N, C-alpha and C positions, 0 to 999 in steps of 0.2 A: 504493500500500500504506500502511496506517495503522501507524505505529510507536509504541512506548511513549514515546519521546523523540525530539526533533529531533537532539540531540547528547548522546552519552555521552562523558565525559572520564575516562580512566583515569590517575590520578595527581593529587595535590593540591599539588604544589610550585609554584614561580614560573611554570612553563608551564601546569600543570594548572589551578590556581585562577584564573589570568588568563584562560585560555580559557573556563572555566565562567562567570565573572562577565561577560565581554564578550558571550558568547552570550546570557545572560539579559538583559543590557541591551538586546540587539537582539530581545527577545521570543521567543527560542527556548526551548522546554521542555528543560531541561538537567539532567543528572545527573552528579555527580562522584563517582568511587569512589577512595578513598585507603586503602592498606593500613595506614598508621600515622597520624601526626598531620598535620593540614592545615598547609601551609607547606613541606613537604618537607624535604630536607636543608638547603637554604639558610637557611630561617628557624629550624629547630630545631637543626641540627648544623653549620651552615656559616657563611654570610655574616654573619648577625646576631650570634649569640653569640660568634663569634670577634672581632668588632669591639668587643664589650663588654670582652673580655679585653685586647685591644690598647689600648683606651683606658686601662684600668687600668695596663698596662705603661708607657704614655706618662706617666701621672701619677707613677708611681714614679720614672721617669728624670728627669722635670722637677724633682722635689724633690731627688733625689739629686745630679744633675749641675748644676742651675741654681739650686737653693734659696738658696745663699749670695748669689748676685747679686740675688735678689729679696727678700732680707732674712730668709730662713728660717734659724733656727739650732736646733741640737739634733738628737736622733735621731728617726727616724720608723719605726714598726713597721707591718708589713703582715700581713693575715690571708689566706692563700691560699684557705682554704675559703670565705671570704666573697666573694672574687673569683669563684669558681666559682658560688656561689649567686646572685650578682647577674647573671652571664651567663645562667644558666638562667631567672632571673626575667624577663629581657628577652625571651627566646625564648617563654616561656609567655604573656606579655602579648600578643605579636604573633600567636601561635597563636589566642588567643581573638578577636583582631581579625579574622582571616580568617573564623572562624565567624560573627562579627557581619556581615561583608560578605555572606556567603552568605544569611543571613536577610534582609538588606536587599534583595538583588536576587532573592530567591526561588529560589536555587539549591538543588536537592535534592542531598544527599550521603549516602554510606554509607561506613562504615569496614569495609573488607573487601578481599579479594583479587579481582581481576577478570581475565578472560581472554577474548580475542576467539575465538569458536568458529565464526563464520561472517561473511561480509561485513557483515551488519547485526545481528549478535547477540553479546551479551556474557554470559558466565557470571559471576555474582557469588557469591562463597563457593563452597559445594559443590553447591548445587542451584538457586538462583534464576537465571533468565535474563530479560534485557530486550532489546528491539530498539531500534534507533536509525537514523535516516536517515544520520547520520555518526558515526563513532567516532574520537576523537582520543587517541592513546597519548602520554602525557607522564610516563613512569615514572622519568625521571631517570637518575642514574648513582651509582656507589659507588666507594670507593677501590680501587685496583688493588694486589694484594699483590706483594711481591718474589718472583720465582720461587724455589721451594724454601724459602720462609720464610713460611708462612701466618700470618695475624693470630691471636694468642691473646687479645687484649684486655687483657693485663696487662703483658707484657714486650715483645711485638712489637705495636705499636698503630697504628691509623689516626688520622686527624684527629678522628674522633668520640670515641675514648677520650682523646685529648690534651686535650679540653675538660672532662673530668670526672675527672681523676686524683684518687685519694683523698688523696694527699699530694704535696707539692712534691718532685720528684726532684732529687737532687744532681747528676746527670749525664744527658745525653740524646744519643743518636746519631740524626741526621736524615738519611735517605736521600732525596735529591731537593732541588734548589735552585730549584724554581719558586715561584710565589707562596705556595702553602700551606705548603711546607717552610720558607720564609724567614719567613713571618709567625709561625709557632710558634718558630722560632729566635730571633726578636726578642723575643717574649713571654717565653719561659722564661729567656733570657739576662738580660733586664731585671730579673726577680724572683729571680735568684740561682742558676739552674741552669748548670752547665758544659755548653756546647753544642758539638757537632761536626757539621758538615754535609759530606756527600759528594755530588758531582754528576758524572755521567758526561761531560757536555759540558765545553768548555774555559772556560766562565764561568758564573756564576750568572745567573738570569733570561736564559737564552739567546735568548729571543724578543724581548728589549728592545734598544734602541740600545746599542752597545758602550760608549759613554761613561757611560751611565746604569748599566749593569751594573758597570762598574769602580768608579764612585763609591759604589754601595751596598756592594760587597764591601769597599772601604776603610773605610767607616763601620762595618759589622758587625765587621770584624776589629779595629778600634780599640776596640770595645766588649767584645772578648774572645771572639767567636765564632770557632772554628777552622774554616776553610773549605778543603776539598780538591776541586779541580776536575780534569777529565780523569782521574777516579778512579772506582773502584767498590768495593763491599764484597765481600771474598772470603769466606773461611771465617767463619762466625758460630757461636759456642758459647754455648748457653743453659744449660749444665749447672751453672754456679756461681752464687754470689750476684749477681755482676755479669755482664752480657752481654759476652762478649769477641768482638771483631771484628778483622779485618785489612783495612785500606784499601790497595788496590792501585792504583798509578799508575806512570808512567814512571820516577819517581824511586825506586821500590822499594816496600816494604811497610811500613805504619805500623800498629802495634797500637793499639787503642783499647778502653777499657772504659766501660760506661755502665749505668745502672739500667734504662733503657728504650730501645727502638729505635722511632722514629717513621718509618714508610714513607710517603713522599709523592711517589710516582713517576707519579701520574696517576690517571685514573678509567676505569671500564668501564661500559657501558650496562646498565641493568636490563632485560634482554630474556628472562630465563629464564621459560618457561611463560607468555609473554604472549599467544601465539596458538596455536591448534590446529595440529599438524604438517601436516595436509592442506591448510591455507591456503598453506603455503610462503611465509610472510612473508619478504621479502628482507632478509638481514642482510649487512652489509659491515664487515669489521674490527671485529666485536663491537658494532656499532650498527645500528639499523634504517635501512634506506635509504629516504629520503623526498625528493621532488623539490620544491625551493622554487618553481620556475617553475610548478608545478601546485598551489600552495597547500599543499605538504608532503604530497601524496598518496603513499601507499606503492603497492606492486604489487597490493595487495588492494583491490578496489573498495569505496569508501565508508570506507576506513580511512586515517587520517592520523597523522603522528607529528611531534612538535616537542620542542625542548629538548635537554637533555644526552643523551637516549637516542638521538638521531640523530647524535651525534658533535660534534667541535669546531666552534667555540670553546665550551668548557664554561663558560658564563657565565650567571648568573641574568638579567642584563638582556637578553641575547640570547634566552634561553628565553622571557621575557615577550613580547618583540616578535614572535618566531616564532608564538607562540600567538595573539596578537591578530590578526596578519596572516592566519593560517590561518582563523580564525573570520570575519573580515571578507570574505575571499574567498568563503567558503561562503555567508554570509548576505546580504552586500551586493553580491555579484559584483564586489568591489573588484579592482583590478589592482595594488594595492600590493605591492611587493617590498622586501626588506631589502637595504641596501647593506652587504655584508660587508667592504667596504674602509674603512668608517667606524665600526668597532666599538672603543670605548675599552676598555683593559685597565688594571686597578689592582692594586697590591700594597700592602697596608696595614701595611708596616713603618714605622719612623720613623728616617730620613726615608722618606716614602712615594714610590711610583713610579707614574706614570700615563702612558699613551701612546695615540696614535691614528695610523693611517696608516703611511706608509713610514718606515723608519729612514733615516739618512743614507746608509748603504751600499746599501740597497735602491734608493734614489732614484738614486744614481750608477750602480749596476749596470744600471739601466733605460735608460741612455743619455742621461738628461736633464742639462742644465747646471743645477747646484744652487747655491742661495745659503742659507747657514745663519746664523741669528741666535741668539745665546746670551746670557742674562743671569743672573748668579749672584745668589742670594738674599742674599749677603753685602753687596750694594749696595742692598738693599731696606730702606727705613726701617721698614716694618711688621715685617719679619722680625727686624730688629735690636731693635725694641721688645719682641718676644717672646723674644729670645735664642735664636732657632732659625734660624740662617743657613746651614745645610748645604744644598747642592744648587743647582740651576739650572733655568731654562726653556730648552729648545732647540727651535727651530722650523726646519723644512726647507721651503724654497720652491723652486718652479721659477723659475730666474733669468730666463727669457725672458718669462713671463706673470705672474709674481708669485703664482701659485697656491700655496696651502698644501698641501703633500704629506704632511707628518707633524709631529707634536708629541710631545716627549719631556721629561717633567718628573721631577725628583727633589727632594723637599723636604717640609717639614712639611705643606703644604696641597695637595700635588700632586693627590691624588685628588679634591679639590673643584674645582680649577682646570681640570681637563681638559674639563669639560662645555662651557665657552666655546669651546674649540678644536674639539670635535666639531661644535658648531653652526656655527662659522666654516667648517669644511671642508664641511659639508652645504650651506651657502649659497654655496659657492665664493668665499669672501672672499679678497682679496689681502692681501699684507703691508701695503700702503698703507692699506687699509681698516681693518686691525687697529690700525695706528699711530694713525689719525685718529679711531678710536672712543674717546671720552673715558672713561678708567678712573678711578674715584674714588681719592682720595689721603687718607690712606695705607692701601693695601691690598696684599695679596699679588698680587692680579690685575694690578696695574701692571707686574709683571715680565713678563707676557705681552706687553703693549704695548711694553715696553722691549726684549724679545728681538726682536720684529719690527723695531723701529727700529734695533737694533744691526746687523742684517743689511744694512740700507741705509746705515749710517753716520749715522743720525739720532737715536740715543739720546743724551740729554744727561746721563745719570747713570752713564756708564761710559766 
């Protein structure tokens, strides 16, 4: 059968645009349909613009807390509106960059709603239909609201509104202490907002190593962020000038008032009206069910799904690799699969957090004999030179074979350093190989070598 396209991709975020570009690189006739702007949430409302804001917060803190040490004297003033403008400008620049890449690789794209109406047929807008040999759904995810408290975009906000507030709020209540909640907690606290964070689990960043979670909690608390763990928001009153909430925990009830409530309790897949009901597209826990072993094939013939819309881990870099893996399996008959045990996670607070692989507890609970190497940045000459010595590198090894099982970092450059350890784990590097790989001096990366050495008693700087 002759189709209009080899591949139609629904969604233009990190998964969608990556799938479309890779398919076109492999000479497939490709169409990408995106409802909003190319780049998706990550580029326009997530990963990129938030990092612009966080860089701004870091600059504010660097001058405020370390300025005297570096010779800065006097007062510094900051323009909140300009911070927001710069963030939006960065997003806009990259959005145009995706359009340029589509032109370069001859990817056709349309800004419209798309819906799978048959195994090889997509409805675009209200009336146009196209056919394709393969359809890839990459519609991403959106913030999940707190039950009983829908987003209103003004007083109860998601991460999207948190990036474009019209004025700096004097106070903010953040529900959820995962990466998104804590990044905004760090940003707004740094620029003068009184921030309160509520987390249902017993620690912030509950998916990270316990030592790392504790260290970040201590750092944020020292900066003035009020953190309530093993707690939840009870009654919330939106009737007055300030939002009034009650934080419920084992210790009792704590009243709190804030100008805005930022809900950061997770995301939900964009699955509404993505496929005709008669197709019976399989949905599981609010996400499309796709089989990685079959190149992310859904239960509908010829229809695939990748990225956040298929569930955790909700990470742009995972979405990208799922997309390219899916396309290469379709067009190259590749057998490549993603190793989900070697996915890095990053939290862009300051100090930042990054990890890959097993935590120490997970490694010990698996029955392995474990050896841990830990090196504080306080002993790093490079960190001292930057006056940013918070945190450490913690490496977890199998004591019998020397295999790297996990890496857990907290520090100024944690999110940049983790890539070395992802590669080391992928290549099955041992602790001796990490120690004997010559790291340049003076750099933050030396701390990785020193942590491996500390586990074997070979580090000479601690």
